[in-house]
Structures are given as C-alpha cells and as structure tokens.
C-alpha positions as CSV (number, residue, x, y, z in Angstrom):
1,M,253.6,53.1,-28.2
2,R,253.6,56.3,-27.7
3,Y,250.9,58.8,-27.7
4,L,250.7,61.1,-31.1
5,T,249.6,64.3,-29.7
6,V,246.7,66.1,-31.7
7,A,246.2,70.1,-31.9
8,L,243.1,71.2,-33.0
9,T,242.0,75.2,-33.2
10,K,239.5,75.8,-31.3
11,G,235.7,76.3,-31.4
12,R,233.7,75.9,-34.3
13,L,236.1,73.9,-36.3
14,A,237.1,71.5,-33.7
15,D,233.7,70.5,-33.7
16,K,233.7,69.8,-37.4
17,T,237.4,68.6,-36.9
18,M,235.9,66.0,-34.4
19,Q,232.9,64.8,-36.6
20,I,235.3,63.9,-39.0
21,F,237.2,62.3,-36.6
22,E,234.5,60.0,-35.3
23,K,233.9,59.0,-38.9
24,A,237.6,57.7,-39.3
25,G,236.8,55.8,-36.3
26,I,238.8,58.3,-34.0
27,T,237.1,59.4,-30.6
28,C,238.3,61.8,-27.8
29,E,235.9,61.6,-25.0
30,G,234.9,64.5,-23.4
31,I,236.1,66.9,-26.0
32,D,232.7,68.3,-27.2
33,D,232.3,69.3,-23.4
34,K,231.9,73.5,-22.8
35,N,232.0,72.8,-19.0
36,T,235.5,71.0,-18.7
37,R,238.5,72.7,-17.5
38,K,240.4,69.8,-18.5
39,L,243.1,70.6,-20.9
40,I,244.0,67.2,-22.8
41,F,242.0,64.6,-23.6
42,V,242.8,61.1,-24.5
43,N,242.0,57.9,-26.3
44,E,244.4,55.4,-24.6
45,E,243.2,52.5,-27.3
46,L,244.5,54.4,-30.1
47,K,247.1,55.7,-27.7
48,M,246.4,59.7,-28.9
49,R,246.3,62.8,-27.5
50,F,244.2,65.8,-28.1
51,F,244.0,69.6,-27.0
52,L,242.6,72.4,-28.0
53,A,244.4,75.5,-29.5
54,K,244.0,79.2,-30.5
55,G,244.0,79.1,-35.0
56,P,247.2,80.5,-35.4
57,D,248.8,78.4,-32.6
58,V,248.6,75.2,-34.1
59,P,251.0,75.6,-36.1
60,T,253.7,76.5,-33.5
61,Y,253.1,73.3,-31.4
62,V,253.2,71.2,-34.3
63,E,256.6,72.8,-35.7
64,Y,258.2,72.4,-32.0
65,G,256.9,68.5,-31.8
66,A,254.4,69.6,-28.8
67,A,252.0,68.3,-31.6
68,D,252.2,65.3,-34.2
69,I,249.5,66.4,-36.2
70,G,246.9,70.1,-36.3
71,I,244.1,71.1,-38.1
72,T,243.9,74.7,-38.9
73,G,242.8,76.6,-41.2
74,K,245.0,77.7,-44.8
75,D,245.2,81.1,-44.0
76,T,246.8,80.7,-40.7
77,I,249.0,77.9,-42.3
78,M,250.2,80.2,-44.7
79,E,250.4,83.3,-42.5
80,E,252.3,81.5,-39.7
81,G,254.4,80.1,-42.3
82,R,256.1,77.8,-40.2
83,N,258.3,74.1,-41.0
84,I,255.3,71.7,-41.4
85,Y,253.7,69.4,-44.0
86,E,250.6,70.2,-44.8
87,V,249.2,66.5,-45.6
88,L,245.1,66.6,-46.3
89,D,242.4,69.3,-47.1
90,L,239.3,68.0,-44.8
91,D,237.2,70.6,-46.7
92,I,235.5,71.8,-44.0
93,G,235.7,75.5,-43.1
94,K,235.3,77.1,-46.4
95,C,236.0,80.7,-47.1
96,R,237.9,82.5,-49.3
97,M,240.6,85.4,-48.5
98,C,240.3,88.4,-50.4
99,V,241.0,91.8,-51.2
100,C,237.7,94.3,-50.8
101,G,236.6,97.9,-49.9
102,P,234.4,100.0,-51.9
103,D,233.9,99.8,-55.7
104,S,235.7,103.3,-56.0
105,A,238.9,101.6,-55.2
106,K,238.7,98.9,-58.4
107,D,240.4,101.7,-60.0
108,L,243.0,101.6,-58.0
109,L,243.5,98.0,-58.0
110,S,243.8,97.9,-62.0
111,H,246.1,100.7,-62.1
112,Y,248.5,99.8,-59.8
113,E,248.5,103.0,-57.9
114,Q,250.5,103.1,-54.1
115,I,247.4,102.2,-51.9
116,R,247.2,101.1,-48.6
117,V,246.0,98.0,-47.2
118,A,244.5,97.4,-43.8
119,T,244.7,93.7,-42.4
120,K,244.5,90.8,-39.9
121,Y,247.1,89.2,-42.1
122,P,250.1,91.3,-43.5
123,K,252.0,88.3,-45.3
124,I,249.5,86.5,-47.1
125,A,248.7,90.7,-48.4
126,K,252.0,91.2,-48.8
127,D,252.6,87.8,-50.4
128,Y,249.6,88.6,-52.7
129,F,250.5,93.2,-54.0
130,Y,254.7,91.9,-54.1
131,N,255.1,88.7,-55.4
132,K,251.6,88.4,-57.5
133,K,250.5,91.5,-58.7
134,R,254.0,93.4,-58.7
135,Q,251.4,96.3,-56.5
136,T,253.6,98.8,-54.6
137,V,251.2,99.0,-51.3
138,E,251.7,100.0,-47.6
139,I,250.0,97.4,-45.0
140,I,248.9,98.0,-42.3
141,K,248.4,95.5,-39.4
142,L,244.4,95.6,-37.5
143,N,242.9,93.3,-35.1
144,G,239.3,94.4,-34.9
145,S,236.9,94.9,-37.4
146,I,238.8,94.8,-40.5
147,E,236.1,96.6,-42.3
148,L,235.3,99.7,-40.3
149,S,239.0,100.9,-42.0
150,P,238.3,101.7,-45.4
151,I,234.8,103.5,-44.2
152,V,237.0,105.9,-42.0
153,G,239.5,106.3,-44.4
154,L,242.7,104.6,-42.8
155,S,243.1,102.4,-46.3
156,E,242.0,102.3,-49.0
157,V,241.3,98.6,-49.6
158,I,241.4,95.2,-46.8
159,V,242.8,92.1,-47.3
160,D,239.8,90.1,-45.8
161,I,238.6,86.1,-45.1
162,V,235.0,86.2,-46.9
163,E,232.7,84.0,-45.8
164,T,229.1,85.1,-47.4
165,G,230.2,88.9,-48.0
166,S,227.0,90.1,-45.9
167,T,228.9,92.4,-43.6
168,L,230.8,94.0,-46.8
169,K,227.6,94.3,-48.5
170,E,225.9,95.7,-44.7
171,N,229.0,98.3,-45.0
172,G,229.0,99.5,-48.6
173,L,231.9,96.9,-49.7
174,K,232.6,94.7,-51.7
175,V,234.9,91.7,-52.4
176,L,237.3,93.3,-55.8
177,E,239.9,90.3,-56.0
178,E,240.0,86.9,-54.6
179,I,243.7,86.1,-53.6
180,C,242.6,81.4,-52.6
181,P,239.9,79.5,-51.7
182,L,240.6,78.8,-47.8
183,S,239.6,75.7,-45.6
184,A,240.7,73.4,-42.6
185,R,244.0,71.0,-43.2
186,M,245.8,68.5,-41.5
187,V,249.2,70.0,-41.2
188,V,251.9,67.1,-39.1
189,N,255.3,68.0,-37.8
190,Q,258.5,67.0,-40.2
191,V,259.9,64.8,-37.6
192,S,257.1,63.1,-36.6
193,M,256.4,62.1,-40.3
194,R,259.9,60.1,-40.5
195,M,259.4,58.0,-36.5
196,E,255.5,58.0,-36.9
197,N,255.3,57.3,-40.7
198,E,253.2,54.2,-40.7
199,R,250.6,55.3,-37.9
200,I,250.3,58.7,-39.2
201,T,250.1,57.5,-42.7
202,R,246.5,55.1,-41.5
203,I,245.2,58.0,-39.9
204,I,245.5,60.2,-42.9
205,K,243.5,57.5,-45.4
206,S,241.0,57.3,-42.8
207,L,240.4,61.1,-42.8
208,E,240.8,61.4,-46.5
209,K,237.8,58.4,-46.6
210,A,235.7,60.1,-44.0
211,V,236.3,63.4,-46.0
212,R,235.2,61.9,-49.2
213,E,231.8,60.0,-47.9
214,N,231.6,63.7,-46.3
215,D,231.0,65.3,-50.2
C-alpha cells in the first residue's frame, strides 16, 4: 500500500485541522512540535505522510500530485483556480471575503462608477466586479496592509478577508458588500481520487463525522 500524502496549511489552521483529524482517528506524531526542523511527518500504521506548506502553495502541491490531499482556505482555492476536487468543508477558519472602504464609497458601488480596487486577491476581485456586479474597475495588487490603500488615496475600496472587522473599524472603514463566506476546505488530486478512491472516501467520511461532532 502506497503512502497517501497530505499537505496542511501552516500555522493556526494546521493546529485546528489536526484536532479534527485526531477526532477522526488520524494522528501524526511531531507535527505540532514548533521547534522541529522535520519537513515530512509519517504515520506508518495508516500509511499517511503529512507536510506543512504556505496556504497558496497547497492547491499547487495537490494539482501536481505531490500531495494527494490538501487542507486550505476557500479564498486560496478561488484565487489559485487549480484543477482539483473540493470535497469537504471543515467548518473551521471561518471568515468572509468582502468589499470594504469608507462610508463615502458606498455610492460609487451602487452607481457602478469606475473605481480602483486594492487587494491581495485580484482573481476573486475581478470575478466579483466583472462577472457578478458588471462594474468596470481597476484592480491594484498589493501584498501588505490592504486597509492602508483607501486611507492614503491609492484606491476607493479594497477586497479583503474580514474576520472580526476590528481593524477596519479602527481605520474608519467598514464592510460595504459581502462577496462570499470562507472556511477551510479539503481538496483532492483528481488522479488520486480515481486511484485511491476507497481510502480517500473513507477519510472524507471520517472527517465529515468529526466535523459534525465539532458543531
């Protein structure tokens, strides 16, 4: 039996994911050790290997078959647009993708004016404004603190992830429109789903049960 490889998103999401995996009877010794330099963690009994990666890289590992299974945010799946199967909502890491800005920008959105939109997620922003709202916008890709953009006049609004909204509030910004809810999802390589269907389906069902018990 070959190893099934699982790519987890580094940080808080990996910790929460492993709690669900453990509830489903899937453990991985050493993965929660913050001081380890190991890159691959193995469960010999289940013939499973785990590794940690940056969120945006997880769908890439899965699409190319370096990982059979991946856990990452819905925002990453939408932005990366990889050829992978999204099979399960883990119901953790919940937040929203929103259009945010000062109160004064509300009119610009409702009158469909041409505006500048700053974001870390150009693909999601483009899809929302062009395909759903049918509003022409100029999208500016940023990597740092997106909230700064409307304050210094780089853009009228931003498209970003909102968890509590406290950073927005502190900077005189608010949620103007919600694009979609987000949470961590399980994705599977398309070939792996065919070749290892029985094993992967068993894992999905165990995790589904653990997620329901989490509620």
